[in-house]
C-alpha positions in Angstrom: -36.7 6.5 -1.2 -36.1 5.1 -4.8 -32.9 6.8 -5.1 -31.6 5.1 -2.0 -32.5 1.7 -3.5 -30.6 2.8 -6.6 -27.6 3.9 -4.7 -27.6 0.6 -2.7 -27.8 -1.4 -6.0 -25.0 0.6 -7.5 -22.7 0.0 -4.5 -23.6 -3.7 -4.4 -22.9 -4.0 -8.1 -19.5 -2.3 -7.6 -18.6 -4.8 -4.9 -19.7 -7.7 -6.9 -17.4 -6.6 -9.8 -14.6 -6.2 -7.5 -14.9 -9.8 -6.2 -14.9 -11.2 -9.8 -11.6 -9.5 -10.8 -9.4 -11.7 -12.8 -5.7 -12.3 -12.3 -3.6 -10.4 -14.8 -0.9 -12.5 -16.4 1.9 -11.7 -19.0 5.0 -13.8 -20.0 7.4 -14.5 -22.7 6.0 -17.3 -24.8 9.4 -18.5 -26.2 10.6 -19.0 -22.6 11.0 -22.6 -21.6 9.4 -22.6 -18.2 9.8 -26.4 -17.8 13.7 -26.0 -17.6 13.3 -23.8 -14.5 13.7 -26.1 -11.6 14.4 -23.9 -8.6 14.2 -20.2 -7.8 15.7 -17.5 -5.6 14.8 -14.1 -4.3 15.7 -11.0 -6.2 17.0 -8.1 -4.3 14.9 -6.5 -2.8 12.4 -9.4 -2.5 9.4 -7.2 -1.9 8.9 -3.6 -2.9 6.2 -1.2 -1.9 4.6 1.6 -4.1 4.3 4.3 -3.3 7.5 4.4 -1.4 6.3 5.9 1.7 6.5 4.9 5.3 2.8 4.7 5.8 2.5 2.1 3.0 5.7 0.1 3.8 5.2 -2.7 6.2 8.0 -5.2 7.1 5.2 -7.5 8.5 3.5 -7.6 5.2 6.7 -8.0 3.4 7.4 -11.2 5.4 3.9 -12.4 4.9 4.3 -12.0 1.1 7.8 -13.9 1.2 6.4 -16.8 3.3 3.4 -17.1 1.2 5.3 -17.0 -2.1 8.0 -19.5 -0.7 5.5 -22.0 0.5 3.3 -21.8 -2.7 6.3 -22.4 -5.0 7.5 -25.3 -2.9 4.0 -26.9 -3.1 4.3 -26.5 -6.8 7.6 -28.3 -6.9 10.0 -25.4 -7.1 12.5 -25.5 -4.3 14.4 -22.4 -3.3 18.3 -22.3 -4.1 21.0 -19.8 -4.0 22.1 -20.5 -7.7 18.6 -20.8 -9.3 18.0 -19.7 -12.9 14.8 -17.9 -11.6 14.4 -14.8 -9.4 11.3 -13.7 -7.8 10.4 -10.2 -6.7 6.9 -9.2 -5.4 5.3 -5.6 -5.3 2.5 -4.3 -3.1 1.0 -1.4 -4.8 -1.4 0.8 -3.0 -3.7 3.3 -5.0 -6.6 5.4 -4.2 -9.5 4.9 -6.5 -12.6 7.0 -7.0 -15.8 6.1 -8.6 -18.6 8.6 -9.5 -22.3 7.5 -9.7 -25.2 9.6 -10.8 -28.6 8.8 -9.3 -31.8 10.2 -10.7 -34.1 11.6 -8.1 -37.9 11.5 -8.6 -40.9 10.3 -6.9 -42.9 7.2 -7.8 -45.1 8.9 -10.5 -42.8 11.9 -11.3 -40.6 12.7 -14.1 -37.6 10.6 -14.7 -35.9 13.9 -15.7 -35.9 15.3 -12.3 -32.8 16.4 -10.5 -30.0 14.0 -10.1 -27.6 13.3 -7.2 -23.9 12.6 -7.8 -22.1 10.4 -5.5 -18.3 10.0 -5.4 -17.0 6.9 -3.6 -13.3 6.9 -2.7 -11.6 3.7 -1.7 -8.2 2.2 -1.5 -7.0 -0.8 -3.5 -3.9 -2.9 -3.1 -2.3 -4.9 -5.9 -0.1 -7.8 -5.3 2.3 -8.3 -8.2 4.7 -11.2 -8.7 7.5 -10.9 -11.1 9.7 -13.8 -12.4 13.2 -12.8 -13.7 15.8 -14.7 -15.6 18.7 -14.8 -13.2 21.3 -14.5 -15.9 19.9 -11.6 -17.9 17.7 -10.0 -15.2 14.9 -9.7 -17.7 11.2 -10.2 -16.8 10.0 -13.5 -18.1 6.5 -13.8 -16.2 4.3 -11.4 -14.3 1.0 -12.2 -12.4 -1.0 -9.7 -10.3 -4.3 -9.4 -8.6 -5.8 -6.6 -6.6 -8.5 -6.0 -3.8 -10.2 -3.3 -2.0 -8.7 -2.6 1.4 -11.1 -2.4 4.3 -11.6 1.0 5.8 -10.1 -0.3 9.1 -6.9 -2.2 9.5 -7.6 -5.9 10.0 -6.0 -8.3 12.4 -2.7 -10.2 11.4 -4.4 -13.5 10.8 -6.9 -12.1 8.4 -4.1 -10.1 6.6 -2.0 -13.2 6.3 -4.8 -15.5 5.1 -5.7 -12.8 2.5 -2.1 -12.6 1.2 -1.8 -16.4 1.1 -5.1 -16.6 -1.0 -4.0 -14.1 -3.4 -0.5 -15.6 -3.8 -2.2 -18.9 -4.6 -4.6 -17.3 -7.1 -1.7 -15.7 -8.9 0.8 -18.5 -8.8 -1.6 -21.2 -9.8 -0.9 -19.7 -13.4 2.8 -20.3 -13.1 4.3 -21.9 -15.1 2.1 -21.1 -18.0 0.5 -23.9 -19.9 
């Protein structure tokens, strides 16, 4: 019975850590981001990794494009065909595995009793947004965040809301201060 509680606590701790993930950021400090007044899409605008048909979704690509466009416009960056800034997004799907070891013993028994190993496999998805200098095609800013995908597909409204929320979390750090 104790091992079940310990396993439950481990799983809850794992999920709590996942919800507190920080946005990863990197940028060129010497870049004058204040001079960038508009943006355009790089080609391709949204890419998927791994490059397989089961991961690629034109619907998700459109959701990402719409969310980024709206968020950048809200931040005062209009889209333009001759902009100095290009934007590309990546949706990266990966299998993750976590191994936990739980000691099995009774209430008064030895703590050196047999142990139980539990392997938890889950799928994560990372949204990465790259900003490139249109003239040199060099990366000048990158932001990303990841989440655990649910075991079952979610409805379109839920997927769109999640993508919008992650785009907002990432782009709130652009331009860097």
